[in-house]
LUMMARTOR-506077 format. One line per 4 residues: number of its first residue (from 1); their letters; for each residue z, x, y of N, C-alpha, C. Coordinates in Angstrom, 1 decimal, decimal comma, m for minus. Example, Ala and Ser with C-alpha at 12.3 -4.5 7.8 and 13.67 -1.06 7.14 Angstrom:
% residues 2
1> as> 7,8:13,2:m5,7:7,8:12,3:m4,5:7,8:13,2:m3,3 ~ 7,1:12,8:m2,2:7,1:13,7:m1,1:7,9:12,9:0,0
% end
This chain:
% residues 252
1> mkki> m15,0:m7,8:m11,5:m14,8:m7,2:m10,5:m15,3:m5,8:m10,2 ~ m15,2:m5,5:m9,1:m16,0:m4,1:m8,6:m15,2:m3,2:m9,1 ~ m15,9:m2,1:m9,8:m15,5:m0,7:m10,0:m15,1:0,1:m8,7 ~ m13,9:0,6:m9,0:m13,2:1,5:m7,8:m13,4:3,0:m8,1
5> givg> m13,8:3,7:m7,0:m13,6:5,2:m7,2:m12,6:5,7:m6,4 ~ m11,5:6,5:m6,7:m10,8:7,1:m6,2:m10,5:8,6:m6,2 ~ m10,6:8,9:m4,8:m10,6:10,7:m4,6:m8,9:10,8:m4,6 ~ m8,6:11,4:m5,6:m7,0:11,6:m5,8:m6,6:13,0:m5,6
9> gvaw> m5,6:13,2:m6,2:m5,1:14,5:m6,2:m4,5:15,2:m5,0 ~ m4,4:14,3:m3,8:m4,0:14,9:m2,6:m3,1:14,2:m1,7 ~ m1,9:14,1:m2,4:m1,4:14,8:m3,6:m1,4:13,9:m5,0 ~ m0,9:14,1:m6,1:m0,8:13,5:m7,3:m0,2:12,4:m7,3
13> rstv> 1,0:12,4:m6,7:2,1:11,4:m7,0:1,4:10,2:m6,2 ~ 1,2:10,1:m5,0:0,3:8,9:m4,4:m0,7:8,5:m5,3 ~ m1,6:9,2:m5,8:m2,7:9,1:m6,8:m2,3:8,1:m8,1 ~ m1,3:8,2:m8,5:m0,4:7,5:m9,6:0,0:6,4:m9,1
17> dyys> 0,2:6,2:m8,0:0,6:4,9:m7,2:m0,6:4,1:m7,0 ~ m1,7:4,7:m6,8:m2,8:4,2:m6,5:m3,5:3,2:m7,7 ~ m3,5:4,1:m8,9:m3,9:3,7:m10,2:m3,0:2,6:m10,5 ~ m1,7:2,8:m10,8:m0,9:2,1:m11,6:m0,6:0,6:m10,7
21> eicr> m0,6:0,7:m9,3:m0,5:m0,6:m8,7:m1,6:m1,4:m8,6 ~ m2,8:m0,9:m8,7:m4,3:m1,9:m8,8:m4,0:m2,5:m10,2 ~ m3,5:m1,9:m11,2:m3,4:m2,2:m12,6:m2,4:m3,6:m12,4 ~ m1,3:m3,0:m11,9:m0,2:m4,1:m11,9:m0,6:m5,5:m11,0
25> rsqq> m1,2:m5,2:m10,0:m1,5:m6,4:m9,2:m2,6:m7,4:m9,9 ~ m3,8:m6,7:m11,0:m4,4:m7,3:m11,7:m3,6:m8,2:m12,9 ~ m2,6:m7,8:m13,2:m1,8:m8,4:m14,2:m1,1:m9,5:m13,6 ~ m0,6:m9,6:m12,2:0,1:m10,4:m11,5:m0,8:m11,7:m11,3
29> rhra> m2,4:m11,2:m10,9:m3,3:m12,1:m10,2:m3,8:m13,0:m11,5 ~ m3,6:m12,4:m12,8:m3,8:m13,0:m14,1:m3,0:m13,9:m14,2 ~ m1,7:m13,6:m14,5:m1,0:m14,5:m14,3:m0,6:m15,9:m13,2 ~ m0,8:m15,4:m11,9:m1,0:m16,4:m11,0:m1,7:m17,5:m11,3
33> rklr> m2,9:m17,0:m11,9:m3,9:m17,9:m12,3:m3,8:m18,6:m13,5 ~ m2,7:m18,3:m14,1:m2,4:m18,9:m15,8:m3,4:m18,9:m16,4 ~ m4,1:m17,7:m16,5:m5,2:m17,3:m17,5:m4,7:m16,9:m19,0 ~ m5,3:m17,1:m19,9:m5,2:m16,5:m21,2:m5,7:m15,4:m21,5
37> gips> m5,1:m14,8:m22,7:m5,9:m13,5:m22,8:m5,2:m12,1:m22,4 ~ m5,9:m11,2:m22,4:m5,5:m10,0:m22,1:m6,1:m9,8:m20,7 ~ m5,4:m9,5:m19,7:m5,5:m9,1:m18,0:m6,6:m8,4:m17,9 ~ m7,9:m9,1:m17,1:m8,9:m7,8:m16,6:m8,1:m6,8:m15,5
41> tpem> m8,5:m5,8:m15,4:m8,4:m4,7:m14,5:m9,7:m4,3:m14,1 ~ m9,9:m3,8:m12,7:m11,2:m3,2:m12,5:m11,7:m1,9:m13,0 ~ m12,7:m1,5:m13,4:m12,7:m0,2:m13,8:m12,5:0,5:m12,8 ~ m12,3:1,8:m13,2:m11,9:3,0:m11,9:m12,5:4,2:m12,4
45> sies> m12,9:4,8:m11,6:m12,9:6,6:m11,7:m12,3:7,1:m10,8 ~ m11,6:8,4:m11,1:m10,8:9,3:m10,5:m11,2:10,6:m10,3 ~ m11,5:11,1:m9,2:m11,8:12,3:m9,1:m10,5:13,0:m8,4 ~ m10,0:13,7:m9,0:m8,6:14,3:m8,9:m9,0:15,8:m8,2
49> ldln> m8,5:16,1:m6,9:m9,0:17,6:m6,3:m7,9:18,2:m6,3 ~ m7,8:19,4:m6,1:m6,6:20,4:m6,2:m6,1:20,4:m4,7 ~ m5,0:20,0:m4,6:m4,4:20,0:m2,9:m4,0:21,3:m2,3 ~ m4,0:22,4:m3,5:m3,7:23,7:m2,7:m5,1:24,0:m2,2
53> kavs> m6,1:23,7:m2,8:m7,7:24,3:m2,4:m7,8:23,3:m1,0 ~ m7,6:21,9:m1,0:m7,8:21,1:0,0:m7,1:21,5:1,3 ~ m5,7:21,9:1,3:m5,1:22,5:2,8:m5,7:23,6:2,7 ~ m6,1:24,8:2,0:m6,6:25,8:2,5:m8,0:25,7:3,1
57> ylgi> m8,6:24,5:2,9:m9,7:24,5:3,7:m9,7:23,5:5,0 ~ m8,3:23,4:5,4:m8,4:22,8:6,6:m8,8:23,5:7,6 ~ m9,5:22,7:8,7:m10,2:23,6:9,9:m9,0:23,1:10,9 ~ m9,9:23,7:11,9:m9,3:23,5:13,6:m10,1:22,8:14,3
61> dgde> m9,5:21,5:15,1:m10,0:20,9:15,7:m10,9:21,5:17,0 ~ m12,1:20,7:17,5:m13,0:21,7:18,5:m13,6:22,9:17,9 ~ m13,6:23,2:16,5:m14,4:24,0:15,8:m15,2:23,3:14,5 ~ m16,1:22,6:14,9:m16,9:21,9:14,0:m16,9:22,8:12,6
65> dswv> m17,6:23,9:12,6:m17,5:24,9:11,8:m16,7:25,2:10,7 ~ m15,3:25,1:11,4:m14,5:25,5:10,5:m14,0:24,4:9,4 ~ m14,5:23,1:9,7:m14,1:22,2:8,8:m15,2:21,9:7,8 ~ m16,2:22,8:7,5:m17,3:22,4:6,7:m17,0:22,5:5,3
69> qfda> m16,0:23,3:4,7:m15,5:23,3:3,4:m14,7:22,4:2,7 ~ m13,8:21,9:4,1:m12,8:20,5:3,8:m13,7:19,5:3,7 ~ m14,8:19,6:4,6:m15,6:17,9:4,4:m16,4:17,8:3,0 ~ m17,2:18,9:2,8:m17,8:19,0:1,6:m17,2:19,0:0,2
73> yhra> m15,8:19,5:0,5:m15,1:19,2:m0,8:m14,8:17,8:m1,0 ~ m14,6:17,1:m0,3:m14,0:15,6:m0,2:m15,5:14,8:m0,4 ~ m16,7:15,5:0,2:m17,6:14,5:0,2:m18,3:14,7:m1,1 ~ m18,3:15,9:m1,9:m18,9:16,0:m3,1:m18,1:14,9:m4,1
77> alqr> m16,7:14,7:m3,9:m15,9:13,7:m4,6:m16,4:12,5:m4,5 ~ m16,7:12,0:m3,4:m17,3:10,9:m3,2:m18,7:10,7:m3,7 ~ m19,6:11,5:m3,7:m20,8:11,4:m4,6:m20,5:11,6:m6,0 ~ m19,9:12,4:m6,5:m19,5:12,0:m8,1:m19,2:10,8:m8,5
81> leas> m18,0:10,0:m7,4:m17,6:8,4:m7,7:m18,8:7,7:m7,8 ~ m19,7:8,0:m6,4:m21,0:7,1:m6,5:m21,8:7,4:m7,8 ~ m21,9:8,4:m8,2:m22,8:8,8:m9,5:m22,3:8,1:m10,7 ~ m21,1:8,0:m10,7:m20,2:7,1:m12,0:m20,4:5,7:m12,1
85> gadf> m21,0:5,4:m10,7:m21,1:3,8:m11,2:m20,1:3,1:m10,3 ~ m19,2:3,6:m9,5:m18,3:3,1:m8,7:m19,1:1,9:m7,5 ~ m18,5:0,9:m7,2:m19,2:0,1:m6,3:m18,3:0,5:m4,8 ~ m17,5:0,5:m4,7:m16,9:1,5:m3,6:m15,7:2,6:m3,8
89> aiia> m15,2:3,1:m2,9:m14,4:4,2:m2,9:m13,3:4,3:m2,1 ~ m12,4:4,8:m2,4:m11,1:5,1:m1,5:m10,7:6,7:m1,3 ~ m10,1:6,8:m0,5:m9,6:8,2:m0,4:m8,1:8,2:m0,4 ~ m7,3:8,8:m1,4:m5,7:8,6:m1,5:m5,2:9,5:m1,0
93> snta> m5,4:9,6:0,4:m4,9:10,6:1,2:m4,9:10,1:2,8 ~ m4,1:10,3:3,7:m4,2:9,8:5,0:m5,2:11,1:5,6 ~ m4,6:12,4:5,2:m5,4:13,6:6,2:m6,5:13,8:6,1 ~ m7,4:13,5:5,1:m8,8:13,4:4,8:m9,4:12,5:5,7
97> hhrf> m8,8:11,3:6,4:m9,2:10,5:7,0:m9,6:10,8:8,6 ~ m8,9:11,8:8,7:m9,2:12,6:10,3:m10,5:13,0:10,4 ~ m11,5:13,5:9,1:m12,6:13,6:8,9:m13,4:12,7:8,4 ~ m13,1:11,5:8,5:m13,7:10,1:7,6:m15,1:10,2:8,1
101> tsia> m15,8:10,1:9,2:m17,1:10,4:9,7:m18,0:11,1:9,0 ~ m17,4:12,3:8,9:m18,3:13,7:8,1:m18,0:13,4:6,7 ~ m16,9:13,1:6,2:m17,0:13,0:4,7:m17,8:11,9:4,2 ~ m17,6:10,8:4,9:m18,4:9,6:4,0:m19,9:9,4:4,7
105> ggig> m20,2:10,2:5,6:m21,4:10,2:6,2:m22,6:10,5:4,8 ~ m23,4:9,4:4,6:m24,6:9,5:3,5:m24,2:9,2:2,3 ~ m22,9:8,7:2,0:m22,3:8,1:0,8:m23,0:6,4:0,9 ~ m23,6:6,3:m0,5:m24,5:5,2:m0,5:m23,5:3,9:m0,9
109> ipvi> m22,3:4,3:m1,1:m21,2:3,1:m1,3:m20,2:2,7:m0,4 ~ m19,6:1,7:0,0:m18,8:1,6:1,0:m17,6:2,3:0,7 ~ m16,9:2,9:1,8:m15,3:3,7:1,7:m14,6:3,2:2,6 ~ m13,4:2,5:2,0:m12,6:1,7:2,8:m11,6:2,9:3,5
113> nifd> m11,5:2,7:5,0:m10,9:3,6:5,9:m9,7:3,3:6,1 ~ m8,5:4,0:5,6:m7,1:3,8:5,7:m6,8:3,7:7,0 ~ m7,3:4,4:7,9:m6,8:4,2:9,4:m7,5:2,8:9,8 ~ m8,4:2,5:9,6:m9,3:1,2:10,2:m8,1:0,0:9,4
117> vvak> m7,7:0,1:8,1:m7,3:m1,0:7,7:m5,6:m0,8:8,2 ~ m4,8:0,2:8,2:m3,7:0,3:8,8:m3,5:m0,4:10,4 ~ m4,5:0,1:11,3:m4,5:m0,5:13,0:m4,8:m2,0:12,6 ~ m5,5:m2,6:11,6:m5,7:m4,0:11,7:m4,6:m4,6:11,1
121> esar> m3,8:m4,0:10,3:m2,5:m4,5:9,7:m1,3:m4,5:10,9 ~ m1,4:m3,5:11,7:m0,4:m3,3:12,6:m0,7:m4,6:13,8 ~ m1,8:m4,7:14,0:m2,4:m5,9:15,1:m2,1:m7,0:14,4 ~ m2,3:m7,4:13,1:m1,9:m8,8:12,6:m0,3:m8,9:12,6
125> igas> 0,5:m8,1:12,6:1,8:m8,2:12,6:2,2:m8,4:14,0 ~ 1,6:m8,2:15,0:2,0:m8,1:16,4:2,5:m7,0:16,7 ~ 2,3:m5,6:16,5:2,8:m4,5:16,6:2,1:m4,1:18,0 ~ 2,7:m3,6:19,0:2,0:m3,1:20,3:2,0:m1,6:20,5
129> evli> 3,4:m1,0:19,6:3,3:0,4:20,0:3,8:0,8:18,5 ~ 3,2:1,8:17,8:3,5:2,5:16,8:3,8:4,0:16,9 ~ 4,7:4,2:16,3:5,1:5,8:16,0:4,5:6,3:14,8 ~ 3,6:7,2:14,7:3,0:7,9:13,6:3,6:9,1:13,1
133> lgta> 4,2:9,0:11,7:4,7:10,0:11,0:3,8:10,6:9,8 ~ 3,6:11,5:9,8:2,8:12,2:8,7:2,5:13,7:8,4 ~ 1,4:14,2:8,0:1,3:15,7:8,1:1,0:15,7:9,4 ~ 0,9:17,3:9,9:0,8:17,9:11,2:m0,6:17,3:11,7
137> ltmg> m1,6:17,3:10,8:m2,9:17,0:11,1:m3,2:15,6:11,5 ~ m2,4:14,5:10,6:m2,5:13,0:10,6:m1,8:12,8:12,1 ~ m0,7:13,7:12,4:0,5:13,3:13,6:m0,5:13,4:14,8 ~ m1,4:14,4:14,7:m2,1:15,0:15,9:m3,4:14,5:15,9
141> satf> m3,8:13,5:15,1:m5,0:12,9:15,0:m5,5:12,0:16,2 ~ m6,4:12,3:17,2:m6,8:11,7:18,0:m7,9:10,5:17,3 ~ m8,5:10,7:16,4:m9,0:9,6:15,5:m8,0:8,5:15,1 ~ m7,2:8,8:14,5:m6,3:7,8:14,3:m5,6:6,8:15,5
145> reef> m5,3:7,6:16,5:m4,9:6,8:17,5:m5,9:6,1:18,3 ~ m7,1:6,4:18,2:m8,4:5,6:18,8:m8,5:4,3:17,8 ~ m8,2:4,5:16,5:m8,2:3,3:15,7:m7,3:2,1:16,1 ~ m6,0:2,5:16,7:m5,1:1,6:17,0:m5,5:1,0:18,2
149> akhg> m6,3:2,1:19,1:m6,4:1,5:20,6:m7,5:0,5:20,5 ~ m8,1:0,5:19,5:m9,4:m0,5:19,3:m8,8:m1,9:19,4 ~ m7,2:m2,0:18,7:m6,8:m3,2:18,7:m5,7:m3,4:19,7 ~ m5,7:m2,6:20,8:m4,7:m2,9:22,2:m3,1:m2,1:21,6
153> ieaa> m3,2:m1,2:20,8:m2,0:m0,6:20,2:m2,1:0,7:20,8 ~ m0,7:1,0:21,5:m0,6:2,4:21,5:0,2:3,1:20,6 ~ m0,4:4,0:20,2:0,4:5,1:18,9:0,2:6,6:19,4 ~ 1,5:6,9:18,9:1,8:8,2:19,2:2,6:8,9:18,2
157> apqd> 2,6:10,3:17,8:3,4:11,0:17,0:4,7:11,7:17,8 ~ 5,6:11,9:17,1:6,8:12,7:17,8:6,0:13,9:18,6 ~ 6,5:13,8:19,9:6,3:15,0:20,8:7,2:16,3:20,4 ~ 8,5:16,1:20,2:9,7:16,9:20,1:9,1:17,9:18,4
161> eaar> 8,9:19,2:19,0:8,4:19,6:17,6:9,4:19,9:16,3 ~ 10,8:19,8:16,5:11,5:19,8:15,8:11,5:18,6:15,0 ~ 11,2:17,3:15,3:11,0:16,1:14,7:9,8:16,4:13,8 ~ 8,5:17,0:14,3:7,4:17,1:13,6:7,9:18,0:12,3
165> akta> 8,7:19,1:12,6:8,8:20,0:11,5:10,0:19,4:10,5 ~ 10,5:18,7:11,0:11,7:17,8:10,2:10,7:16,7:9,3 ~ 9,6:16,2:9,7:8,8:15,2:8,7:7,9:16,3:8,1 ~ 7,4:17,4:8,4:6,6:18,2:7,6:7,5:18,5:6,3
169> glit> 8,9:18,8:6,7:10,0:19,4:5,3:10,3:18,4:4,5 ~ 10,2:17,0:5,0:10,6:15,9:4,2:9,3:15,4:3,5 ~ 8,0:15,8:3,7:6,9:15,4:2,9:6,8:16,4:1,7 ~ 7,3:17,6:2,2:7,4:18,8:1,0:8,2:18,4:m0,2
173> dlql> 9,0:17,9:0,5:10,4:17,8:m0,4:10,0:16,4:m1,6 ~ 9,2:15,3:m0,7:9,0:14,3:m1,4:7,9:14,6:m2,7 ~ 6,9:15,6:m2,2:5,9:16,3:m3,1:6,4:16,8:m4,4 ~ 7,6:17,4:m4,2:8,5:18,0:m5,2:9,3:17,3:m5,9
177> gklk> 9,3:16,0:m5,7:10,1:15,2:m6,1:11,5:14,9:m5,9 ~ 12,0:15,5:m4,6:13,2:15,6:m4,1:13,3:14,1:m3,3 ~ 13,9:13,3:m4,2:13,8:11,9:m3,2:15,4:11,6:m2,6 ~ 16,2:12,1:m3,1:17,8:11,8:m2,9:17,9:12,0:m1,2
181> gaae> 18,4:11,0:m0,7:18,7:10,6:0,9:17,5:10,8:1,8 ~ 16,4:10,9:1,0:15,2:10,7:1,9:15,1:9,7:3,0 ~ 15,4:8,4:2,5:14,8:7,5:3,0:15,6:7,5:4,7 ~ 17,1:8,4:4,7:18,3:8,2:5,7:17,6:9,5:6,3
185> rlgr> 17,1:10,6:5,8:16,5:11,4:6,7:15,0:10,9:7,7 ~ 14,4:9,9:7,0:13,1:9,4:7,7:13,9:8,5:8,5 ~ 14,8:8,1:8,7:15,3:6,9:9,6:15,8:7,8:10,7 ~ 16,5:8,9:10,6:17,1:9,5:11,5:15,9:10,3:12,1
189> iaks> 15,0:10,6:12,1:13,9:11,2:12,5:13,0:10,3:13,2 ~ 12,8:9,1:12,7:12,3:8,2:13,5:13,0:7,6:14,6 ~ 14,4:7,3:14,4:15,2:6,8:15,6:15,5:7,9:16,7 ~ 15,3:8,9:16,4:15,4:10,2:17,3:14,2:10,4:18,3
193> tfqp> 13,1:9,7:17,7:11,9:9,9:18,6:11,4:8,8:19,2 ~ 12,0:7,9:19,1:11,6:6,5:19,8:11,5:6,8:21,1 ~ 10,8:6,8:21,9:10,8:7,3:23,4:11,6:6,2:24,5 ~ 12,7:6,8:25,2:13,1:5,9:26,2:12,2:4,8:26,9
197> rlta> 11,0:5,5:27,1:10,3:4,5:28,3:9,7:3,4:27,5 ~ 9,7:3,0:26,0:9,1:2,3:25,7:10,2:0,9:25,6 ~ 9,6:m0,1:26,1:10,2:m1,5:26,2:10,9:m2,1:25,0 ~ 10,6:m1,9:23,8:10,9:m2,3:22,5:10,9:m1,1:21,4
201> qpav> 11,5:m1,3:20,5:11,4:m0,2:19,4:10,2:m0,5:19,0 ~ 9,2:0,7:18,6:8,0:0,4:18,1:8,2:0,5:16,4 ~ 7,1:0,0:15,7:6,9:0,0:14,5:6,7:1,3:14,0 ~ 7,0:1,9:12,8:7,1:3,3:12,1:5,8:3,1:11,3
205> clac> 4,6:3,8:11,4:3,6:3,9:10,5:3,7:5,2:9,3 ~ 4,1:4,9:8,4:4,0:5,8:7,2:2,7:6,5:6,9 ~ 2,3:7,6:7,8:0,9:7,7:7,7:0,7:9,0:6,7 ~ 1,2:9,3:5,8:1,2:9,9:4,6:1,7:9,6:3,5
209> telp> 0,9:9,6:2,5:1,0:8,7:1,0:2,3:9,2:0,3 ~ 2,8:10,4:0,5:4,2:10,6:0,0:5,1:10,1:0,7 ~ 5,2:9,8:2,0:6,5:9,0:2,4:7,2:7,9:2,1 ~ 6,1:7,1:1,6:6,8:5,9:1,1:7,7:5,9:m0,2
213> lafp> 7,6:7,2:m0,7:8,4:7,6:m1,6:9,9:7,9:m1,4 ~ 10,0:7,4:m0,5:11,4:7,6:0,4:12,3:6,4:0,0 ~ 11,5:5,2:0,0:12,0:4,0:m0,4:11,5:3,2:m1,7 ~ 12,2:3,5:m2,7:11,5:3,2:m4,3:11,4:1,9:m4,3
217> eqrm> 12,4:1,0:m3,8:12,0:m0,4:m3,9:11,3:m1,0:m3,2 ~ 10,6:m0,2:m1,9:9,7:m1,2:m0,9:8,3:m0,4:m0,9 ~ 8,3:0,9:m2,0:7,1:1,6:m1,5:5,8:1,0:m1,8 ~ 6,0:m0,4:m2,3:4,6:m0,7:m2,3:4,6:m2,0:m1,7
221> latf> 5,6:m2,2:m0,6:5,2:m3,5:0,6:4,5:m2,9:1,5 ~ 3,4:m3,6:2,2:2,9:m3,3:3,4:3,6:m3,0:4,7 ~ 4,7:m4,0:4,8:5,4:m3,9:6,0:6,7:m4,0:5,3 ~ 7,8:m3,3:6,0:9,1:m3,7:5,6:10,2:m3,0:6,5
225> eyng> 11,5:m3,7:6,7:12,5:m3,1:7,5:13,6:m2,5:6,9 ~ 14,1:m1,5:7,0:15,0:m0,5:6,3:16,0:0,2:7,6 ~ 17,3:m0,4:7,3:18,3:0,0:8,1:17,7:0,1:9,7 ~ 17,3:m1,3:10,2:16,9:m1,5:11,4:15,4:m0,9:12,0
229> vlyi> 14,8:m0,2:11,0:13,7:0,3:11,4:12,5:m0,4:10,6 ~ 11,4:m1,0:11,4:10,4:m1,7:11,1:9,3:m0,7:10,4 ~ 8,9:m0,4:9,1:7,8:0,5:8,9:6,6:m0,4:8,3 ~ 5,4:0,4:8,6:4,2:m0,1:8,1:3,9:1,0:7,2
233> nsia> 3,2:0,8:6,0:3,3:1,4:4,7:1,4:1,6:4,7 ~ 1,4:2,8:5,0:m0,2:3,1:5,0:m0,8:2,8:3,4 ~ m0,2:3,3:2,4:m0,5:3,1:1,0:m0,6:1,8:0,4 ~ 0,1:1,1:0,6:0,4:m0,1:0,4:m0,6:m1,2:1,1
237> vhln> m1,1:m0,8:2,3:m2,2:m1,6:3,1:m3,3:m1,0:2,5 ~ m3,5:0,1:2,2:m4,6:0,7:1,6:m5,1:m0,4:0,3 ~ m4,1:m0,2:m0,4:m3,9:m0,7:m1,6:m4,6:m2,0:m1,7 ~ m3,9:m2,7:m0,7:m4,4:m4,4:m0,5:m5,5:m4,7:m0,2
241> aafd> m6,3:m3,7:0,5:m7,7:m3,8:0,9:m8,5:m3,5:m0,2 ~ m8,3:m2,5:m0,8:m9,0:m1,9:m1,9:m9,1:m3,1:m3,2 ~ m8,0:m3,7:m3,3:m7,7:m4,6:m4,5:m8,6:m6,1:m4,2 ~ m8,2:m6,3:m2,9:m8,9:m7,4:m2,0:m10,4:m7,3:m2,3
245> favd> m10,8:m6,3:m2,0:m12,4:m5,9:m2,0:m13,1:m6,0:m3,3 ~ m12,2:m5,5:m4,6:m12,3:m5,0:m5,9:m12,6:m6,5:m6,4 ~ m11,5:m7,7:m6,0:m11,8:m9,0:m6,6:m12,5:m9,9:m5,7 ~ m13,0:m9,6:m4,7:m14,2:m10,5:m3,9:m12,9:m11,4:m3,1
249> ergs> m11,7:m11,2:m2,8:m11,1:m12,1:m2,2:m11,2:m12,0:m0,8 ~ m11,8:m11,0:m0,1:m11,8:m10,5:1,1:m12,9:m9,8:1,2 ~ m13,8:m9,9:1,5:m15,1:m8,9:1,8:m15,6:m9,1:0,4 ~ m16,8:m8,1:0,9:m17,9:m8,1:m0,5:m18,6:m6,8:m0,2
% end
C-alpha cells in the first residue's frame, strides 16, 4: 500500500477521524478478503499544523499578496510529507482547498483535492443542486462552486447572513466538543436556506471537516439522509478517495 501523508491539525478532531478511519478500513478490507494474520495498514505521516496560526494567515480574495503566509504554511507541510517518503498527500481541511492550486503547486507527489472528489460524488448520486455549508471562506469559495459546475451541478451557500453566522457558530461549538443538539441545529439551518426557486430540495454538502461530528452514527458515511435532508459528507468522500488510492483499488 502507498504511504499516505496527511496535513492535519486544522482542526485536530477531524485529523483523528482521518487516521482512525483509514486504520479501521484497512482492518475491514483484511477481514473481507479472509486474510490471516495481523491486518496491514498504510504507512502514514501526519504534519499537524496550528489551527490558530492557520486562521491568522487567512488572506483576502482579490489580494494575492495577502495569501502568501497561508499558502506557504500549508505548502511547507506538504513538502515535509514528500520528504518523509509519502507517496501522496491529503489536506484534512476543506478551507485550505480554496487555495489548492497555489498550495500544491510544485509538490512532487499527488495531492487529492477534496473539492474535486466531493463534486464527483455529488454527480455520481445525481445531485443537480447543492447547498454548501462550511466556514465563511468555503461557503464563499468560487473555486468550490467551479468544481461543481464542471459536473453540471449548481452549488451555492446560504445568502442569508444569519444562516452563515449560525453555521460558523455551530462549527465553533463542534470544535469545542459541544455535540448535543448539533444535528438538529444543522438541519434547521439547511431547511431555512433552501431557496424557494429550486425545483427540488438540494443535497447539503458538509463542507467543513467538523460538521460531520454532528452525526456520530453517520459521520463516516459519504452520503446519508437525516430528518429528511440528504447530506454529502466531505470528510468521508475524501477518505474514500484516499484509501482507494492507497490500496490501488481506484487510480494509481
